[in-house]
C-alpha positions as CSV (number, residue, x, y, z in Angstrom):
1,X,13.8,-17.3,26.6
2,X,11.9,-20.3,26.0
3,X,8.4,-20.1,24.7
4,X,5.8,-22.8,25.7
5,X,4.1,-23.5,22.3
6,X,0.6,-25.0,22.6
7,X,-1.5,-26.8,19.8
8,X,-3.5,-24.9,17.3
9,X,-7.0,-24.2,18.3
10,X,-10.1,-23.4,16.3
11,X,-11.5,-19.9,16.4
12,X,-14.4,-21.1,18.1
13,X,-12.1,-22.3,21.1
14,X,-10.4,-19.0,21.0
15,X,-13.5,-17.0,21.4
16,X,-15.2,-19.4,23.9
17,X,-12.6,-20.7,26.2
18,X,-10.4,-18.7,28.7
19,X,-10.6,-15.0,29.3
20,X,-8.1,-12.6,27.2
21,X,-7.0,-9.0,28.2
22,X,-5.2,-6.4,26.1
23,X,-2.7,-4.8,28.4
24,X,-2.4,-1.0,28.6
25,X,1.0,-0.8,27.0
26,X,-0.6,-2.2,23.6
27,X,-1.6,0.2,21.1
28,X,-5.4,1.1,20.4
29,X,-7.4,-0.9,17.8
30,X,-6.4,0.6,14.4
31,X,-7.3,-1.9,11.8
32,X,-9.6,-0.4,8.8
33,X,-11.3,-1.7,5.9
34,X,-8.2,-2.8,4.0
35,X,-6.9,-5.0,6.7
36,X,-10.3,-6.4,7.5
37,X,-11.1,-7.2,4.0
38,X,-7.7,-8.9,3.5
39,X,-8.5,-11.0,6.6
40,X,-12.0,-12.1,5.4
41,X,-10.8,-12.6,1.7
42,X,-8.1,-14.9,2.9
43,X,-10.4,-17.0,5.0
44,X,-12.9,-17.2,2.2
45,X,-10.3,-18.1,-0.3
46,X,-9.1,-21.1,1.5
47,X,-12.6,-22.1,2.1
48,X,-13.2,-22.1,-1.5
49,X,-10.0,-23.5,-2.6
50,X,-10.0,-26.5,-0.3
51,X,-13.5,-27.1,0.7
52,X,-14.9,-27.5,4.3
53,X,-12.3,-29.9,5.4
54,X,-9.3,-27.6,4.7
55,X,-7.5,-26.1,7.8
56,X,-6.3,-22.4,7.5
57,X,-3.7,-21.5,9.9
58,X,-4.3,-17.6,10.7
59,X,-1.1,-17.3,12.5
60,X,0.1,-17.1,16.3
61,X,-1.2,-15.4,19.4
62,X,1.4,-14.7,21.9
63,X,0.1,-14.6,25.5
64,X,1.1,-14.2,29.1
65,X,-0.9,-15.8,31.9
66,X,-1.6,-13.5,34.7
67,X,-4.3,-13.7,37.5
68,X,-6.4,-16.3,35.7
69,X,-6.3,-14.4,32.4
70,X,-4.2,-14.2,29.4
71,X,-2.8,-11.0,28.4
72,X,-2.1,-10.6,24.6
73,X,1.4,-9.6,23.9
74,X,1.1,-10.1,20.0
75,X,-2.1,-10.5,17.7
76,X,-4.4,-8.2,19.6
77,X,-5.5,-6.5,16.4
78,X,-6.5,-9.9,14.8
79,X,-8.3,-10.9,18.1
80,X,-10.3,-7.8,18.4
81,X,-11.2,-8.2,14.5
82,X,-12.3,-11.8,15.1
83,X,-14.4,-10.8,18.2
84,X,-16.2,-8.1,16.1
85,X,-16.7,-10.5,13.3
86,X,-18.2,-13.1,15.5
87,X,-20.6,-10.3,16.9
88,X,-21.7,-9.6,13.3
89,X,-22.2,-13.1,12.3
90,X,-24.3,-13.6,15.3
91,X,-26.4,-10.5,14.2
92,X,-26.6,-11.5,10.5
93,X,-27.2,-15.3,11.2
94,X,-29.9,-15.3,14.1
95,X,-30.6,-18.7,15.6
96,X,-28.1,-20.3,13.2
97,X,-24.7,-19.1,14.8
98,X,-24.8,-20.3,18.4
99,X,-21.3,-21.3,18.6
100,X,-20.3,-17.7,19.9
101,X,-21.9,-16.8,23.4
102,X,-20.3,-13.6,24.4
103,X,-17.1,-11.6,24.1
104,X,-14.1,-13.1,26.3
105,X,-12.0,-10.1,25.6
106,X,-11.3,-7.2,28.0
107,X,-9.0,-4.1,28.0
108,X,-6.8,-2.8,30.9
109,X,-7.4,0.7,31.6
110,X,-9.5,1.4,28.4
111,X,-13.0,1.8,29.6
112,X,-14.1,3.1,26.1
113,X,-12.9,-0.1,24.4
114,X,-14.4,-2.4,26.8
115,X,-17.8,-0.5,26.6
116,X,-17.7,-0.5,22.9
117,X,-17.3,-4.4,22.5
118,X,-19.8,-5.2,25.2
119,X,-22.3,-2.7,23.9
120,X,-22.1,-4.1,20.4
121,X,-22.7,-7.5,21.7
122,X,-25.5,-6.2,23.9
123,X,-27.3,-4.4,20.8
124,X,-26.7,-7.0,18.0
125,X,-26.7,-10.3,19.8
126,X,-29.6,-10.2,22.2
127,X,-31.7,-13.5,22.1
128,X,-34.8,-11.8,21.3
129,X,-33.3,-9.9,18.4
130,X,-33.7,-12.7,16.1
131,X,-35.3,-10.5,13.5
132,X,-32.8,-7.6,13.8
133,X,-31.1,-8.5,10.4
134,X,-34.3,-8.0,8.4
135,X,-36.2,-5.4,10.6
136,X,-33.8,-3.0,11.9
137,X,-30.7,-1.7,9.8
138,X,-27.2,-1.7,11.3
139,X,-26.7,2.2,11.0
140,X,-29.8,2.6,12.9
141,X,-28.5,0.2,15.8
142,X,-25.1,1.6,15.9
143,X,-26.6,5.1,16.2
144,X,-28.1,4.2,19.6
145,X,-24.5,3.8,21.3
146,X,-23.4,6.8,23.3
147,X,-20.4,8.1,21.2
148,X,-19.1,9.8,24.3
149,X,-18.5,6.5,25.9
150,X,-17.5,4.5,22.6
151,X,-14.2,4.0,21.1
152,X,-14.7,5.3,17.5
153,X,-12.1,3.0,16.0
154,X,-13.8,-0.1,17.2
155,X,-17.2,1.3,15.8
156,X,-15.5,2.0,12.4
157,X,-14.1,-1.5,12.2
158,X,-17.4,-3.0,12.9
159,X,-19.0,-0.9,10.0
160,X,-16.2,-1.9,7.8
161,X,-17.0,-5.7,8.5
162,X,-20.4,-4.9,7.5
163,X,-19.4,-3.2,4.3
164,X,-17.0,-6.2,3.4
165,X,-19.5,-8.8,4.2
166,X,-22.3,-7.0,2.3
167,X,-20.1,-6.7,-0.8
168,X,-18.8,-10.2,-0.6
169,X,-21.9,-12.3,0.4
170,X,-24.8,-9.9,-0.6
171,X,-28.2,-10.8,1.1
172,X,-26.9,-14.4,1.7
173,X,-29.9,-15.9,0.1
174,X,-27.5,-18.7,-1.2
175,X,-26.4,-19.6,2.4
176,X,-22.7,-18.7,1.6
177,X,-22.5,-16.5,4.7
178,X,-23.6,-19.2,7.0
179,X,-20.9,-21.6,5.2
180,X,-18.3,-18.8,5.8
181,X,-19.3,-18.6,9.4
182,X,-18.9,-22.2,10.1
183,X,-15.6,-22.3,8.1
184,X,-14.3,-19.5,10.4
185,X,-15.3,-21.1,13.5
186,X,-14.4,-24.7,12.8
187,X,-11.5,-24.8,10.3
188,X,-9.7,-21.6,11.0
189,X,-6.9,-22.1,13.7
190,X,-4.6,-20.0,15.5
191,X,-1.5,-21.0,17.5
192,X,-1.3,-19.8,21.0
193,X,2.2,-19.2,22.1
194,X,2.4,-19.0,26.0
195,X,5.5,-17.3,27.5
196,X,6.8,-18.2,30.8
197,X,5.0,-16.6,33.9
198,X,8.4,-15.1,35.1
199,X,8.9,-13.2,31.9
200,X,9.4,-9.4,31.9
201,X,6.3,-8.9,29.5
202,X,7.0,-5.2,28.9
203,X,10.4,-5.9,27.8
204,X,9.3,-8.8,25.9
205,X,6.7,-6.8,24.2
206,X,9.4,-4.1,23.2
207,X,11.9,-6.6,21.9
208,X,9.1,-8.4,20.0
209,X,7.9,-5.1,18.3
210,X,11.4,-4.1,17.3
211,X,11.2,-4.8,13.5
212,X,14.9,-4.7,13.0
213,X,15.1,-7.9,15.4
214,X,12.6,-9.7,13.2
215,X,13.3,-11.6,10.0
216,X,10.6,-11.1,7.5
217,X,9.5,-13.5,4.8
218,X,11.2,-11.7,2.0
219,X,14.5,-11.8,3.8
220,X,14.0,-15.4,4.4
221,X,13.5,-15.9,0.6
222,X,16.6,-13.8,-0.2
223,X,18.7,-16.1,2.3
224,X,17.5,-19.1,0.4
225,X,18.3,-17.7,-2.9
226,X,21.8,-16.7,-1.7
227,X,22.6,-20.1,-0.4
228,X,21.7,-21.7,-3.8
229,X,24.7,-19.7,-5.2
230,X,27.0,-20.0,-2.1
231,X,29.9,-21.1,-4.2
232,X,29.8,-18.1,-6.5
233,X,31.0,-14.9,-4.7
234,X,30.1,-12.7,-7.9
235,X,26.5,-14.1,-7.9
236,X,26.1,-13.5,-4.2
237,X,27.2,-10.0,-4.4
238,X,25.0,-9.4,-7.4
239,X,22.0,-10.9,-5.8
240,X,22.6,-8.6,-2.7
241,X,22.9,-5.5,-4.7
242,X,19.8,-5.9,-6.9
243,X,17.6,-7.1,-4.0
244,X,18.5,-3.9,-1.9
245,X,17.8,-1.7,-4.8
246,X,14.4,-3.3,-5.6
247,X,13.3,-3.7,-2.0
248,X,12.9,0.0,-1.5
249,X,9.4,0.5,-3.1
250,X,9.4,4.4,-2.3
251,X,12.0,5.3,-4.8
252,X,13.0,4.5,-8.3
253,X,15.2,1.6,-8.7
254,X,17.9,3.4,-10.6
255,X,18.6,5.3,-7.3
256,X,19.8,2.1,-5.8
257,X,23.0,1.9,-7.8
258,X,26.0,3.8,-8.0
259,X,26.4,6.2,-11.0
260,X,28.9,3.6,-12.7
261,X,26.5,0.8,-12.2
262,X,23.5,2.9,-13.1
263,X,25.0,3.8,-16.5
264,X,25.9,0.0,-17.2
265,X,22.3,-1.2,-16.4
266,X,20.1,1.8,-17.5
267,X,22.1,3.7,-20.0
268,X,23.6,7.2,-19.7
269,X,20.3,8.9,-19.0
270,X,19.1,5.9,-16.9
271,X,15.9,5.7,-19.1
272,X,16.5,2.3,-20.6
273,X,17.1,-1.3,-19.5
274,X,20.3,-2.3,-21.5
275,X,20.7,-5.9,-20.1
276,X,19.2,-8.7,-22.3
277,X,20.2,-11.9,-20.8
278,X,20.4,-13.0,-17.2
279,X,24.2,-13.7,-17.5
280,X,24.6,-9.9,-18.3
281,X,24.3,-9.4,-14.7
282,X,27.4,-11.0,-14.0
283,X,29.5,-9.9,-16.8
284,X,31.6,-6.9,-17.1
285,X,29.0,-4.8,-18.7
286,X,26.7,-5.5,-16.0
287,X,28.0,-6.0,-12.4
288,X,31.4,-7.4,-13.2
289,X,32.9,-4.5,-11.0
290,X,30.9,-5.4,-7.9
291,X,33.4,-6.9,-5.5
292,X,32.1,-9.2,-3.0
293,X,33.5,-8.9,0.6
294,X,32.3,-12.5,1.7
295,X,35.7,-14.0,1.7
296,X,39.2,-13.8,0.1
297,X,39.8,-14.4,-3.4
298,X,41.6,-17.6,-2.9
299,X,39.5,-19.3,-0.5
300,X,35.6,-19.1,-0.7
301,X,33.8,-19.4,2.7
302,X,31.1,-22.0,3.5
303,X,28.0,-20.0,3.1
304,X,25.1,-21.3,5.3
305,X,21.5,-20.3,5.6
306,X,22.3,-18.5,8.8
307,X,25.0,-16.7,7.2
308,X,22.8,-15.5,4.5
309,X,20.3,-14.2,7.0
310,X,23.2,-12.2,8.7
311,X,24.1,-10.8,5.4
312,X,20.5,-10.0,4.6
313,X,19.9,-8.1,7.7
314,X,23.3,-6.4,8.1
315,X,23.1,-5.2,4.6
316,X,26.9,-4.9,4.4
317,X,26.9,-4.7,0.5
318,X,25.6,-0.9,0.7
319,X,28.8,-0.2,2.7
320,X,31.2,-1.3,-0.1
321,X,30.1,1.2,-2.6
322,X,33.2,2.9,-4.1
323,X,33.0,6.5,-2.8
324,X,35.0,7.5,-5.8
325,X,32.1,6.7,-8.0
326,X,30.0,9.3,-6.5
327,X,29.8,12.9,-7.5
328,X,27.6,15.8,-6.9
329,X,25.4,14.4,-9.5
330,X,24.1,12.0,-6.7
331,X,23.4,14.7,-4.3
332,X,20.3,15.6,-6.2
333,X,18.9,12.3,-5.4
334,X,19.0,12.7,-1.7
335,X,15.8,13.1,0.2
336,X,13.9,11.8,-2.8
337,X,13.1,8.5,-1.3
338,X,10.0,9.6,0.4
339,X,8.5,11.5,-2.6
340,X,6.7,8.6,-4.1
341,X,4.3,5.9,-2.7
342,X,4.2,2.5,-4.5
343,X,0.9,1.0,-5.1
344,X,2.3,-2.3,-3.7
345,X,4.9,-3.5,-1.1
346,X,8.0,-5.5,-1.8
347,X,6.8,-8.9,-0.5
348,X,3.7,-8.7,-2.6
349,X,5.8,-7.4,-5.5
350,X,8.0,-10.5,-5.3
351,X,4.8,-12.6,-5.5
352,X,3.8,-10.6,-8.6
353,X,7.4,-11.2,-10.1
354,X,7.4,-15.1,-9.2
355,X,4.0,-15.4,-11.1
356,X,5.6,-13.5,-14.3
357,X,8.6,-15.9,-13.9
358,X,6.5,-19.0,-14.0
359,X,4.5,-17.8,-16.9
360,X,7.7,-17.1,-18.7
361,X,9.1,-20.6,-18.1
362,X,6.0,-22.0,-19.4
363,X,5.9,-19.9,-22.7
364,X,9.7,-20.8,-23.2
365,X,8.7,-24.5,-22.9
366,X,10.7,-24.9,-19.6
367,X,8.0,-26.0,-17.6
368,X,4.5,-27.4,-18.2
369,X,2.2,-25.8,-15.7
370,X,-1.5,-25.4,-15.5
371,X,-3.0,-22.0,-14.5
372,X,-4.2,-23.2,-11.3
373,X,-0.6,-23.8,-10.3
374,X,0.3,-20.0,-10.4
375,X,0.8,-18.7,-7.0
376,X,-1.7,-16.7,-5.3
377,X,-0.9,-12.9,-4.9
378,X,-0.5,-13.4,-1.1
379,X,2.6,-12.8,0.6
380,X,1.8,-15.3,3.4
381,X,2.7,-18.1,0.7
382,X,6.0,-16.3,-0.1
383,X,8.4,-18.8,1.3
384,X,6.7,-21.9,0.1
385,X,6.0,-20.4,-3.2
386,X,9.7,-19.8,-3.9
387,X,10.7,-23.1,-2.5
388,X,8.4,-25.0,-4.9
389,X,9.2,-22.7,-7.9
390,X,12.8,-21.8,-7.6
391,X,14.2,-24.0,-4.8
392,X,18.0,-24.5,-4.9
393,X,18.5,-24.3,-8.7
394,X,21.2,-21.8,-9.3
395,X,20.3,-21.1,-12.8
396,X,16.6,-20.3,-11.7
397,X,17.9,-18.0,-9.0
398,X,20.0,-16.0,-11.5
399,X,17.0,-15.9,-14.0
400,X,14.5,-14.8,-11.3
401,X,16.9,-12.1,-9.9
402,X,17.3,-10.8,-13.6
403,X,13.5,-10.6,-14.0
404,X,13.2,-9.0,-10.7
405,X,15.3,-6.1,-11.7
406,X,13.9,-5.8,-15.3
407,X,10.0,-5.9,-13.8
408,X,11.1,-3.3,-11.2
409,X,12.4,-1.0,-13.8
410,X,9.2,-1.5,-16.0
411,X,7.0,-1.1,-12.7
412,X,8.8,2.4,-12.0
413,X,8.5,3.3,-15.5
414,X,4.8,2.4,-16.3
415,X,3.0,1.9,-13.2
416,X,1.2,4.7,-11.5
417,X,2.4,6.2,-8.1
418,X,1.3,8.6,-5.5
419,X,3.5,11.7,-5.7
420,X,4.0,14.0,-2.7
421,X,6.3,16.3,-4.6
422,X,3.9,19.1,-5.5
423,X,1.6,21.4,-3.9
424,X,-0.8,18.5,-3.0
425,X,-0.3,14.8,-3.1
426,X,-1.7,13.3,-6.4
427,X,-1.1,10.5,-9.1
428,X,1.8,10.5,-11.1
429,X,3.0,8.4,-14.1
430,X,6.8,9.3,-14.6
431,X,10.0,8.0,-15.4
432,X,13.4,8.7,-13.8
433,X,16.0,10.6,-15.8
434,X,19.5,11.6,-15.3
435,X,20.7,14.4,-17.4
436,X,23.2,17.3,-17.2
437,X,24.5,16.0,-13.9
438,X,21.1,16.1,-12.2
439,X,18.2,13.7,-11.5
440,X,14.7,14.6,-12.5
441,X,11.1,12.9,-13.2
442,X,9.4,13.3,-16.4
443,X,6.2,11.9,-17.8
444,X,6.5,8.4,-18.9
445,X,5.0,9.4,-22.2
446,X,5.2,12.6,-24.2
447,X,6.0,16.0,-22.8
448,X,5.5,17.2,-19.2
449,X,2.5,19.1,-18.2
450,X,-1.1,18.5,-16.9
451,X,-2.8,18.1,-20.4
452,X,-5.9,15.9,-19.4
453,X,-6.3,14.8,-22.9
454,X,-2.8,13.3,-23.2
455,X,-2.1,9.5,-23.3
456,X,0.1,9.8,-20.3
457,X,-2.8,11.3,-18.4
458,X,-5.3,8.9,-19.6
459,X,-3.0,5.8,-18.7
460,X,-2.4,7.4,-15.3
461,X,-6.0,7.8,-14.6
462,X,-7.0,4.3,-15.6
463,X,-4.1,2.7,-13.7
464,X,-5.3,4.7,-10.6
465,X,-8.9,3.4,-11.2
466,X,-7.7,-0.1,-11.1
467,X,-5.6,0.5,-8.0
468,X,-8.2,2.1,-5.9
469,X,-10.7,-0.6,-7.0
470,X,-8.5,-3.4,-5.6
471,X,-6.7,-1.8,-2.7
472,X,-5.5,-5.0,-0.8
473,X,-2.3,-6.4,-2.5
474,X,-3.6,-9.9,-2.7
475,X,-6.3,-8.7,-5.0
476,X,-4.2,-6.9,-7.6
477,X,-4.7,-9.3,-10.4
478,X,-4.7,-6.3,-12.8
479,X,-1.3,-5.7,-12.0
480,X,0.0,-9.0,-12.8
481,X,-1.8,-8.8,-16.2
482,X,0.0,-5.4,-16.8
483,X,3.6,-6.8,-15.7
484,X,3.0,-9.7,-17.9
485,X,2.2,-7.5,-21.0
486,X,5.1,-5.2,-20.2
487,X,7.6,-8.0,-19.8
488,X,6.5,-9.3,-23.2
489,X,6.7,-5.9,-25.0
490,X,9.6,-4.7,-23.0
491,X,10.1,-1.1,-24.3
492,X,8.7,-1.7,-27.8
493,X,5.4,0.1,-27.6
494,X,3.9,3.5,-27.8
495,X,1.5,5.4,-25.4
496,X,-1.3,4.4,-27.6
497,X,-0.4,0.7,-27.5
498,X,-0.5,0.9,-23.7
499,X,-3.7,2.7,-23.3
500,X,-5.4,0.5,-25.8
501,X,-4.1,-2.7,-23.6
502,X,-5.2,-0.9,-20.4
503,X,-8.7,-0.3,-21.8
504,X,-8.8,-3.8,-23.1
505,X,-7.9,-5.2,-19.7
506,X,-10.7,-3.1,-18.0
507,X,-13.1,-4.4,-20.5
508,X,-12.0,-7.9,-20.0
509,X,-12.5,-7.5,-16.4
510,X,-16.2,-6.1,-17.1
511,X,-17.1,-8.8,-19.5
512,X,-15.5,-11.8,-17.7
513,X,-16.0,-11.0,-14.0
514,X,-18.8,-8.6,-13.6
515,X,-21.3,-8.9,-16.6
516,X,-21.5,-12.7,-16.6
517,X,-23.8,-14.7,-14.3
518,X,-20.9,-17.1,-13.8
519,X,-17.7,-15.3,-13.6
520,X,-14.4,-16.4,-14.9
521,X,-11.2,-16.9,-12.9
522,X,-8.8,-14.0,-13.7
523,X,-6.1,-16.4,-14.9
524,X,-8.5,-17.7,-17.4
525,X,-8.8,-14.3,-19.4
526,X,-6.2,-11.7,-18.4
527,X,-3.2,-13.2,-20.1
528,X,-5.1,-13.6,-23.5
529,X,-6.9,-10.3,-24.0
530,X,-7.4,-10.9,-27.7
531,X,-9.9,-13.7,-26.8
532,X,-12.5,-11.7,-25.1
533,X,-15.8,-13.5,-25.5
534,X,-18.9,-11.7,-27.0
535,X,-21.6,-10.9,-24.9
536,X,-25.4,-11.0,-25.6
537,X,-26.8,-9.2,-22.6
538,X,-30.0,-7.3,-22.7
539,X,-30.7,-4.3,-20.6
540,X,-32.7,-6.5,-18.1
541,X,-29.4,-8.6,-17.7
542,X,-27.2,-5.4,-16.8
543,X,-30.0,-4.2,-14.4
544,X,-29.7,-7.6,-12.4
545,X,-25.9,-7.8,-12.5
546,X,-25.5,-4.1,-11.6
547,X,-28.1,-4.2,-8.7
548,X,-27.2,-3.5,-5.0
549,X,-25.4,-6.5,-3.4
550,X,-24.1,-7.7,-6.8
551,X,-22.4,-4.5,-8.2
552,X,-18.7,-4.1,-7.3
553,X,-16.4,-1.1,-6.7
554,X,-14.5,-1.7,-10.1
555,X,-17.8,-1.2,-12.0
556,X,-18.3,2.4,-10.5
557,X,-14.7,3.4,-11.3
558,X,-14.5,2.1,-14.7
559,X,-18.0,3.7,-15.6
560,X,-16.3,7.0,-14.0
561,X,-13.4,6.5,-16.3
562,X,-15.8,6.3,-19.2
563,X,-17.6,9.5,-18.2
564,X,-14.1,11.2,-17.7
565,X,-12.9,10.4,-21.2
566,X,-16.3,11.4,-22.9
567,X,-16.0,14.8,-24.3
568,X,-19.6,15.6,-23.9
569,X,-20.2,14.7,-20.2
570,X,-19.4,16.8,-17.2
571,X,-16.9,19.1,-18.9
572,X,-16.8,21.6,-16.0
573,X,-15.9,18.8,-13.4
574,X,-13.4,16.6,-15.1
575,X,-10.2,18.9,-14.4
576,X,-10.8,18.5,-10.7
577,X,-11.5,14.8,-10.6
578,X,-9.2,12.0,-9.7
579,X,-9.8,8.5,-8.4
580,X,-9.5,7.9,-4.7
581,X,-10.3,5.1,-2.3
582,X,-14.1,4.7,-2.1
583,X,-15.3,1.3,-0.9
584,X,-18.9,1.8,0.2
585,X,-21.8,1.2,-2.4
586,X,-24.6,3.5,-1.2
587,X,-28.1,4.2,-2.0
588,X,-28.5,7.9,-3.2
589,X,-32.1,7.7,-1.9
590,X,-31.3,6.0,1.5
591,X,-32.6,2.7,2.9
592,X,-33.3,4.4,6.1
593,X,-34.3,8.1,5.7
594,X,-34.7,10.9,8.3
595,X,-37.8,12.0,6.6
596,X,-39.1,8.5,5.8
597,X,-39.2,9.2,2.1
598,X,-38.0,5.9,0.8
599,X,-38.3,4.5,-2.7
600,X,-39.9,1.2,-3.4
601,X,-37.6,-1.8,-2.9
602,X,-37.3,-2.4,-6.7
603,X,-36.3,1.0,-7.4
604,X,-34.3,1.5,-4.1
605,X,-31.7,-1.2,-5.1
606,X,-31.4,-0.3,-8.7
607,X,-28.0,0.7,-10.3
608,X,-29.6,4.1,-10.9
609,X,-30.1,4.8,-7.2
610,X,-26.5,3.5,-6.3
611,X,-23.3,5.5,-5.9
612,X,-19.7,5.0,-4.5
613,X,-18.8,6.8,-1.3
614,X,-15.8,6.8,1.1
615,X,-16.1,5.7,4.7
616,X,-16.2,9.4,6.1
617,X,-18.9,10.4,3.6
618,X,-21.0,7.3,4.1
619,X,-20.9,7.9,7.9
620,X,-21.9,11.5,7.5
621,X,-24.5,11.5,4.6
622,X,-25.8,8.0,4.6
623,X,-29.2,8.5,5.8
624,X,-29.5,12.1,4.3
625,X,-32.0,12.6,1.7
626,X,-30.9,13.2,-1.9
627,X,-31.7,16.9,-1.7
628,X,-29.5,17.1,1.7
629,X,-26.6,15.3,0.0
630,X,-26.8,17.7,-3.0
631,X,-26.8,20.7,-0.6
632,X,-23.9,19.3,1.4
633,X,-21.7,18.4,-1.7
634,X,-22.6,21.5,-3.5
635,X,-22.2,23.8,-0.4
636,X,-19.5,23.4,2.2
637,X,-17.7,20.7,0.0
638,X,-17.9,22.8,-3.1
639,X,-14.1,23.3,-3.2
640,X,-13.5,19.7,-3.0
641,X,-12.8,17.3,-6.1
642,X,-15.9,15.4,-7.0
643,X,-16.2,12.2,-5.1
644,X,-17.6,10.5,-8.2
645,X,-18.5,11.5,-11.8
646,X,-21.5,9.2,-11.8
647,X,-22.8,10.9,-8.6
648,X,-22.4,14.2,-10.3
649,X,-24.6,13.2,-12.8
650,X,-27.3,12.1,-10.5
651,X,-27.0,15.1,-8.5
652,X,-27.6,17.2,-11.8
653,X,-31.0,15.3,-12.0
654,X,-32.3,16.5,-8.6
655,X,-34.6,19.4,-8.9
656,X,-33.7,22.4,-6.7
657,X,-36.8,21.9,-4.5
658,X,-38.1,18.7,-6.0
659,X,-37.6,15.0,-5.1
660,X,-35.5,12.3,-6.4
661,X,-38.2,9.9,-7.6
662,X,-38.3,6.6,-9.3
663,X,-38.5,8.2,-12.9
664,X,-34.9,10.0,-12.0
665,X,-33.4,6.6,-11.0
666,X,-34.7,4.9,-14.3
667,X,-33.4,7.8,-16.7
668,X,-30.1,7.9,-14.8
669,X,-29.6,4.1,-14.9
670,X,-30.7,3.7,-18.6
671,X,-28.0,6.4,-19.5
672,X,-25.2,4.7,-17.4
673,X,-26.2,1.3,-19.0
674,X,-26.0,2.6,-22.3
675,X,-22.5,4.1,-21.6
676,X,-21.2,0.7,-20.5
677,X,-22.8,-1.1,-23.4
678,X,-21.5,1.1,-26.0
679,X,-17.9,0.9,-24.7
680,X,-18.0,-3.0,-24.4
681,X,-19.5,-3.4,-27.9
682,X,-16.8,-1.3,-29.4
683,X,-14.2,-4.1,-28.6
684,X,-16.3,-7.1,-29.5
């Protein structure tokens, strides 16, 4: 099949020229806030990094011409999101965003989806609605849409765009949203790929969506690494085995090796990392017993890039395990691969490891890099980042693979996971242990159990706070800092050491990112935590920096952690609380109230009136009065874990039949600011 590849076009052209249709065999729109935030973050990152003239290629759009329209075979989620984003920007930037006239997207046999797109445009983009952004709030406008006729996924996607844009650009007084909108339409480009007219599009769609037939970026990276050592069968076999063991992020890395290999690398109980130098991977105490099946002993085959792709996809090395090395001890590991959920996927883990590799090379005097040279934590740059940093240098390849295995062991040992092995899914911080011919998982620190005062529990709680504050993989700078510290310390630290480091990292984020009027780049402070700068902030500074439109999710979550560890606060609530994904900064006393009981603007947007909620709570409680929210959360949701400890403290201030007044806002704000200030001043 030969594809007709056109030139890349701007998003302005994409959304204004031609008509596009999503065929009936495509799945429904299902992008939620993490994917939408990732898209907007990526676009803004490129805009800031290279300026207005930099072109950002957003990917491809596979299309098929039919009856004067173009059916979308691949890229419909991105296209739908771009259309919703254009509608939203036209609403937020009345009379200044005139390059989008109307949606050019339709849906085959999906009347609700088509109705929703057109209705959103009708409501938010009327020519006479130039004052909508300031006079009528978005929730009120959305509430006018007939829910029986609308597609709820598209409505939720539009709401998610509002939340992401509000967090990222605030009230747009500085004009940054208009700059973003202009960059999106003019400098972001997409590549339309037109398949021939006589193509069986249903068959093409099925083949294209068969993941097993597609080569992903990390497979290309592995192919390049293998080709760099193509003359060394032992190295090739080693890289294959290590890569396969590390790539499955849903189970502990020790389970990717045979019993003999596991003991050689991780010790008798599989709790240690015994290898000390990269060459150890290739010697008898490491992987010397791995036999390569890539050619005969006397004649090494020529190993090309395409060969390495085949090897990577077929994964033959898994089939060469010596069955004689297996015994009933391994049987206990079967079925455990799905118990744990990693906080990051493998391609983005590779980007994390590459960054640590480059920092290690710099610290050892091998390279002279500037911090701005460190790769972004974005797997879209995976292939280019490896080509520029590792290339075809065989020694660098071996060093990197050694570091990959070491960091994967440290990641499994010391980074929080979601654990579905109990009665309910929850966070866990456990290490893998092989003892008495059976496998089990034990606390990374101390004895097993649910003691919430233990260092293991506190480390787990703070790590989960980091994770839910930065749900997108490309924003996990905290994980880069933690892996860097773990790599330096190896296993030579205690639970107290680790907890103190994590708390110092959280404070560094607060001081350098969220309590400065001009925030620092992460790479300027997170690898040198002993150099946290002093702050001389007054209470008024806190109030300004923590007000609506400026305060971020991490601030709320770190404050919840401080409340959680305070022995005097909310003793009755702490045992039920755990961090969850909540991305919506909401007003406790709402901006638009059902009973028109609204605080004055100065008090409405103060930190004392703000709380963190998930999307479901936001949609069901957003316009309720504080009294109604308290009744709902203490009533039918009483059996649920607290949404937020800060919110719990706010609820305690609401009288049973009284009102949430400006005095309550100020009292609560003062208390929360004092908690933050006391914690930060302890480290300075």
